[in-house]
C-alpha positions as CSV (number, residue, x, y, z in Angstrom):
1,M,142.7,164.2,101.8
2,L,146.3,164.1,100.4
3,G,147.2,167.4,102.0
4,W,150.9,166.8,101.1
5,F,150.0,166.5,97.5
6,K,148.1,169.3,95.8
7,K,145.9,168.3,92.9
8,K,146.9,169.6,89.5
9,K,143.9,169.0,87.4
10,E,140.1,168.5,87.5
11,K,138.8,165.1,88.2
12,N,139.6,162.7,85.3
13,K,137.4,160.2,83.8
14,A,138.3,156.5,84.0
15,A,141.1,155.6,81.7
16,A,141.8,152.5,79.8
17,T,144.3,149.9,80.8
18,V,147.4,149.5,78.7
19,D,145.8,146.7,76.7
20,H,143.0,149.2,76.0
21,Q,140.3,147.4,78.0
22,E,137.9,150.0,79.3
23,P,137.4,149.6,83.1
24,Q,133.9,150.1,84.5
25,A,134.2,153.0,86.9
26,A,131.5,153.8,89.4
27,V,129.4,156.9,88.7
28,S,127.9,158.9,91.5
29,S,124.4,160.1,91.1
30,P,123.3,163.8,91.8
31,S,120.9,162.6,94.5
32,A,123.7,160.8,96.3
33,A,125.9,163.9,96.2
34,A,123.0,166.0,97.5
35,A,122.5,163.6,100.4
36,A,126.2,163.8,101.5
37,P,126.7,164.9,105.1
38,P,128.3,168.3,105.8
39,P,132.2,168.4,106.1
40,E,132.0,168.6,109.9
41,A,130.0,165.4,110.1
42,Q,132.3,163.7,107.6
43,S,135.3,164.7,109.7
44,E,133.7,163.4,112.9
45,G,132.8,160.1,111.1
46,L,136.4,159.7,109.9
47,F,137.8,160.2,113.3
48,K,135.3,157.7,114.8
49,R,136.4,155.1,112.3
50,L,140.1,155.9,113.2
51,K,139.3,155.5,116.9
52,N,137.5,152.3,116.3
53,G,140.3,151.0,114.1
54,L,142.8,151.6,116.9
55,H,140.8,150.1,119.7
56,K,143.2,147.2,120.2
57,T,146.1,149.5,120.7
58,R,144.1,151.7,123.0
59,E,143.2,148.6,125.1
60,S,146.8,147.5,125.2
61,L,148.4,150.9,125.9
62,V,146.2,153.7,127.2
63,K,143.7,151.6,129.2
64,R,146.7,149.8,130.9
65,V,148.3,153.2,131.6
66,D,145.0,154.5,133.1
67,A,144.6,151.4,135.2
68,L,148.1,151.9,136.5
69,F,147.4,155.5,137.3
70,L,144.0,154.8,138.9
71,G,143.9,155.9,142.5
72,K,147.5,157.2,142.5
73,K,148.0,160.7,143.9
74,K,151.7,161.2,143.3
75,I,154.4,160.2,140.8
76,D,157.1,158.0,142.4
77,A,159.9,155.8,141.2
78,E,157.8,152.6,141.5
79,L,155.0,154.1,139.4
80,L,157.5,155.1,136.7
81,D,159.1,151.7,136.7
82,E,155.7,150.0,136.2
83,L,154.9,152.6,133.5
84,E,158.1,151.7,131.7
85,E,157.0,148.0,131.5
86,V,153.6,148.9,130.1
87,L,155.0,151.2,127.4
88,I,157.6,148.6,126.3
89,T,155.1,145.8,126.0
90,A,153.0,148.1,123.7
91,D,155.9,148.0,121.3
92,L,157.1,151.6,121.8
93,G,160.6,150.2,122.0
94,V,163.2,150.2,124.7
95,Q,165.1,153.2,123.5
96,T,162.0,155.3,122.9
97,V,160.6,154.5,126.3
98,T,163.9,155.0,128.1
99,E,164.2,158.4,126.5
100,M,160.7,159.5,127.4
101,L,160.9,158.3,131.0
102,E,164.3,159.8,131.5
103,E,162.8,163.2,130.6
104,A,159.8,162.4,132.8
105,R,162.0,161.6,135.8
106,N,163.9,164.8,135.3
107,Q,160.7,166.8,135.2
108,V,159.4,165.1,138.3
109,A,162.7,166.0,140.1
110,R,162.2,169.6,139.0
111,R,158.6,169.5,140.1
112,E,157.5,170.3,136.5
113,L,155.4,167.1,136.5
114,A,153.4,167.4,139.7
115,D,150.5,165.0,139.3
116,I,149.1,162.0,137.4
117,S,147.1,164.0,134.9
118,A,150.2,166.0,134.0
119,L,152.1,162.7,133.4
120,R,149.4,161.4,131.1
121,A,149.4,164.7,129.1
122,F,153.2,164.4,129.0
123,L,153.1,161.0,127.4
124,Q,150.5,162.1,124.9
125,D,152.6,165.2,123.9
126,K,155.8,163.2,123.6
127,M,154.3,160.6,121.3
128,T,152.7,163.3,119.2
129,G,156.1,165.0,119.0
130,Y,157.9,161.8,117.8
131,L,155.3,161.3,115.1
132,S,155.3,164.9,113.8
133,E,158.8,166.4,114.4
134,N,160.4,164.9,111.3
135,Y,157.5,165.3,108.9
136,K,158.6,166.2,105.4
137,P,156.2,167.0,102.6
138,A,156.6,165.2,99.3
139,E,158.4,167.3,96.7
140,K,156.5,167.4,93.5
141,P,158.4,167.9,90.2
142,D,158.0,171.2,88.4
143,S,156.8,169.2,85.4
144,G,155.8,165.7,84.5
145,P,154.2,163.0,86.7
146,F,154.8,162.4,90.4
147,V,156.4,158.9,90.6
148,I,156.0,156.8,93.7
149,M,158.0,153.6,94.0
150,V,156.2,151.2,96.4
151,L,158.1,148.5,98.3
152,G,157.2,145.9,100.9
153,V,157.7,142.2,101.7
154,N,155.1,139.6,100.8
155,G,151.9,139.7,102.9
156,V,152.0,143.3,104.1
157,G,149.2,144.4,101.8
158,K,151.4,146.3,99.4
159,T,149.4,145.9,96.2
160,T,146.1,146.5,98.0
161,T,147.6,149.7,99.4
162,I,148.6,150.8,95.9
163,G,145.0,150.2,94.8
164,K,143.6,152.3,97.6
165,L,146.2,155.0,96.9
166,A,145.1,155.0,93.3
167,H,141.5,155.6,94.5
168,K,142.6,158.4,96.8
169,F,144.6,160.2,94.1
170,K,141.9,159.8,91.5
171,E,139.3,161.2,93.9
172,S,141.6,164.2,94.4
173,G,141.4,164.9,90.7
174,N,144.6,163.3,89.4
175,K,145.1,161.1,86.4
176,V,146.8,157.9,87.7
177,L,148.9,155.1,86.1
178,L,149.6,151.8,87.9
179,V,152.8,150.0,86.9
180,A,153.0,146.2,87.5
181,A,156.8,145.8,88.1
182,D,156.3,142.8,90.3
183,T,156.8,140.4,87.4
184,F,157.9,137.4,89.5
185,R,154.3,136.4,90.4
186,A,151.5,136.3,87.8
187,A,149.0,136.8,90.6
188,A,150.6,140.1,91.5
189,I,150.0,141.4,88.0
190,D,146.5,140.1,87.9
191,Q,145.8,141.7,91.3
192,L,147.0,145.1,90.2
193,K,144.8,144.8,87.0
194,I,141.8,144.1,89.2
195,W,142.5,147.2,91.3
196,G,142.8,149.2,88.0
197,E,139.4,148.0,87.0
198,R,138.0,148.6,90.4
199,T,139.3,152.2,90.7
200,G,139.0,153.1,87.0
201,V,142.7,153.8,86.4
202,E,145.1,152.7,83.8
203,V,147.5,149.8,84.3
204,S,150.8,149.3,82.5
205,A,151.8,145.6,82.6
206,Q,153.8,143.0,80.7
207,K,154.0,139.2,80.9
208,P,155.1,137.4,84.0
209,G,158.9,137.0,84.1
210,A,159.6,140.2,82.2
211,D,162.5,142.3,83.5
212,P,161.1,144.6,86.1
213,S,163.4,147.5,85.1
214,S,162.3,147.1,81.5
215,V,158.6,147.2,82.6
216,V,159.2,150.4,84.5
217,F,161.2,152.0,81.6
218,D,158.4,151.2,79.1
219,A,155.7,152.5,81.4
220,L,157.5,155.8,81.9
221,E,158.0,156.0,78.1
222,Y,154.3,155.3,77.6
223,A,153.4,157.9,80.2
224,G,155.6,160.6,78.7
225,S,153.0,162.1,76.3
226,R,149.8,161.1,78.1
227,D,149.7,163.8,80.9
228,F,149.6,161.5,83.9
229,D,149.7,163.3,87.3
230,V,150.7,160.3,89.4
231,I,152.5,157.0,88.6
232,L,152.4,154.2,91.3
233,V,155.0,151.5,90.7
234,D,154.4,148.1,92.3
235,T,157.6,146.2,93.0
236,A,158.1,142.6,93.9
237,G,157.2,141.5,97.4
238,R,160.8,140.5,97.9
239,L,162.3,139.4,101.2
240,H,164.4,142.2,102.6
241,T,167.1,139.7,103.5
242,Q,167.7,138.5,99.9
243,V,170.6,140.6,98.6
244,N,170.0,139.9,94.9
245,L,166.4,141.0,95.1
246,I,167.4,144.2,96.9
247,E,169.9,144.9,94.1
248,E,167.0,144.6,91.7
249,L,165.2,147.4,93.6
250,K,168.3,149.6,93.3
251,K,168.4,148.9,89.5
252,I,164.7,149.9,89.2
253,K,165.3,153.1,91.0
254,R,168.3,153.9,88.7
255,V,166.3,153.2,85.6
256,M,163.5,155.5,86.8
257,N,165.9,158.4,87.4
258,R,167.5,157.9,84.0
259,K,164.2,157.9,82.2
260,C,162.6,160.6,84.3
261,P,165.2,162.8,86.1
262,G,164.4,163.1,89.7
263,A,162.2,160.0,89.8
264,P,161.2,158.3,92.0
265,H,159.9,161.4,93.8
266,E,158.7,159.2,96.7
267,V,160.1,155.8,97.8
268,M,157.4,154.4,100.0
269,L,157.7,151.3,102.2
270,V,154.5,149.5,103.2
271,L,154.8,147.8,106.6
272,D,152.4,145.4,108.4
273,A,151.9,146.9,111.9
274,T,151.1,143.4,113.3
275,T,154.7,142.3,112.8
276,G,155.8,144.7,115.6
277,Q,159.5,144.9,116.0
278,N,160.2,143.1,112.7
279,A,158.9,146.2,111.0
280,L,161.9,148.0,112.4
281,S,164.4,145.6,110.8
282,Q,162.5,145.9,107.4
283,T,162.7,149.7,107.6
284,K,166.4,149.7,108.4
285,L,167.4,147.4,105.5
286,F,165.1,148.9,102.8
287,N,166.3,152.4,103.9
288,E,169.9,151.4,103.6
289,A,169.2,150.0,100.1
290,V,167.1,152.7,98.5
291,E,166.7,155.6,100.9
292,L,163.1,155.6,101.9
293,T,161.2,158.9,101.9
294,A,157.9,157.7,103.3
295,L,156.1,154.9,105.2
296,T,152.6,153.4,105.1
297,L,151.5,151.1,107.9
298,T,148.7,148.7,107.3
299,K,146.5,146.5,109.5
300,L,146.6,148.8,112.5
301,D,143.1,147.6,113.3
302,G,144.4,144.1,113.8
303,T,147.2,144.8,116.3
304,A,147.4,145.8,120.0
305,K,151.0,147.1,119.4
306,G,150.3,150.2,117.4
307,G,153.0,151.8,119.5
308,I,155.4,150.5,116.8
309,V,154.4,153.6,114.8
310,V,156.0,155.9,117.4
311,N,159.0,153.7,117.7
312,I,159.7,153.7,113.9
313,C,159.3,157.5,113.6
314,R,161.7,158.2,116.4
315,E,164.2,155.6,115.1
316,F,164.4,156.5,111.5
317,S,162.9,160.1,111.1
318,I,161.0,158.9,108.0
319,P,157.5,160.4,107.7
320,I,154.4,158.3,107.7
321,R,152.1,159.2,104.9
322,F,149.2,156.7,105.3
323,I,147.8,154.2,107.8
324,G,145.4,151.3,107.2
325,V,142.7,150.8,109.8
326,G,140.3,148.6,108.0
327,E,139.4,146.8,104.8
328,Q,137.3,149.4,103.1
329,M,138.7,151.6,100.3
330,T,138.4,154.7,102.6
331,D,140.2,153.0,105.5
332,L,143.6,153.9,104.1
333,R,143.9,157.3,105.8
334,D,146.2,160.2,105.4
335,F,148.4,160.1,108.5
336,D,147.9,162.9,111.0
337,A,150.0,162.6,114.2
338,H,147.6,164.6,116.4
339,D,144.6,162.6,115.2
340,F,146.4,159.3,115.7
341,I,147.4,160.0,119.3
342,K,144.1,161.6,120.1
343,A,142.3,158.5,118.8
344,I,144.4,156.3,121.0
345,F,144.2,158.4,124.2
346,T,140.5,159.4,123.9
């Protein structure tokens, strides 16, 4: 878990919220720990959940590919044309599919792709390559907390993702602070506080309507002498087409850097995988505004167009850190390109 982020400290106890209300953190019993399955069984269980979470994409993509290949003995132009249609309708994107199949056609012409099984393996390898070739680990600061600025439009599951991230970081032994910089909606602040109580981590929040940049500045000031390992900043679920709100994001980022040089160390955009191609336009505009360093895709269990993950990686060369494949706390998974493609093609 969190292989790109090495833990600094031993597991922390639950911390108080900024208003000093003590959250009730769950306590594991020794008997429960003793009954835990071995690592191999846990890994197998996690992969099974990933596979189950991607069943709609598998039905839309791989089963249609396999149905197309069924009974075919050779690769011809007609087969590749039909394959192109299947891949595009799975939201891999026209340019991505065109690039893949151009290479496939060249390999067929050179007799490097000789049969259907080799073509299937070729597709799997190409998709894995798109997802992994531009992976960049997060760069932790030499000192001070690791600050993550989290962005996303309303409805993508941004605040829920932040709560699940807080749980993951805490379980990895880090002391976490949540910052409620989405001050435009009182419900957003309340939701973050609920996640703070649920995960047993501290929340820095002010009244609704407060200046978001001021909230962030005060939170970093508060964190300065309290030895936090990770700070997760929740920003407003602003529409990516609203220029003034995008400018507010830029201001928050500047304030972070002034108060904590080098921050934010990660600028993470949360995307709803069910929106398909619209996720591409969101990525483009947010990236132009604040230079994204990572992506998290939610609701992959609810879409048949999980191919959008491949499309986004190829288009923007921004690494995917996490994917959401269910409602449970543990269903926000560290992204692994090989496991992802394996779960779809298995």
